[in-house]
N, C-alpha and C positions, 0 to 999 in steps of 0.2 A: 523338619520333615526331609526325608531322603529324596533323591532324584529318581527313585523307582516309580513306575507308573501303575495305576490301578484303575482301568477304564470303568466309568460310571455305569455303562450299560450291562456289565457282567454281574453275576452273583458269585459269592465266595464261601469257602469252607474254612473251618479252624485248622484244617490240614494243609492250608496254603494252595488250594486248587481253585480254579475259576470255572464257571459254567456259563456258556453262551446259549441262549435259547434260539431255536430254529423253527422249522416247520414240522407239523404233525408230531409234536411231543418228542422230537429228536433234539438233543443238546450236544454241544461240543465241549470237551473238557481238556484242561491243561493245567500247568502249575503257574503260580504267580511269579512276577518279577522278584518278589521277596524270596521265594523258594529257590529259584534258579541262582540268585545272588548268594544265598546261604550255602547252596550245594557246591558252588564253584563250577569248573568246567565239566559239563556233562559228557561222558564218554560212551555210555550205552543206556538204552531204554528197553526194558522188557515189558511189552504191552499185552493186554488181554487179547484173546482171539475173537474174531467176529463170530457171533452166535452164542458167546458166553453169557450166562445169566449172572448178574452181579447184584449185590445188596448194598444199600447205602451204608457207608462206614467200613465196609470190608476191603481188605487188600486185594488188588487186582493186577498188580505189576510191580516193577522196581525201576528206580532211576539210579544209575551208577555214575558217580562223578570221581574226579581225581581225589576228593576228600573222603567220600563215604558212599554207602549204598542206602537209599531211602525207599520206603514202601510208597507205592502209588495206591491211593484209595479211590473207591467209587463214591462220588458225592450223592448219588441217587440210586434207587433200585430200578433195574430194567435189563435190557438186552443190548450187548455190544453190537452195533450195526456197521461200524467202520473204525479202522485204526490208521494212524498216520504212518504209512509205510516209508515215507521219506526220512523218518528218524533213524531207520535202520542204517542208511548210508551217511546221514548227516545229523547225528545226535546233537551237534552244537547249535542247531536251530532252536533248541529249548532255551539256550542262553541268549542267542541273538534276537529272537523273535517269539517270546513266550506266548503272546496273545494272537499270533498269526500263524506262520509256517511251523511253529514249534508246538502246535496242539497235539494232544495225545490220542484221544479216542472220541467216538460219537456213540451216544446211548439213546435207545428208544425207551423213554421213561414210562414206567408202569403206572405211576400215580403223579400227574403233573402238579398236584397241590404240594408235593414235597419241596418244590422250588421255593415256596414261601418260608421254609425253615432255613434257607441259606441267607448269608449276610449280604447287604449291599456294600458298595465300596467304602462308604464312610464308616460303617460298623467294622468292616474288616481292618481298615487302617488303624482304628482305635486299639485293636488287639495286638498291634505290632510294637507299641511303645514300651 
């Protein structure tokens, strides 16, 4: 097992994103430590705009690293209600604190039952082997 972390309280997608549930069907989304490790040093993040409607599985931004450019996907359907503007000046937070200051965006979920389709930490780590 690697030394990368996968907090138990989060839900995960096959696209290596995490979802933290909050209040009033608002979730916070970021990429996992596996994803940031695979990407290498993140140099730029193109996030969706507040007010954008997104659909689960659709591309809603890009993450650019020293190695490549990767799509950012929406894990759930809903409306973007916040983006992490701190990443504009400090994109390296995605690498140094992927589950904290390196979060990407917050989403007002249209159908909270969609959360049940996401993986728990154990199921997610099994996909990494």
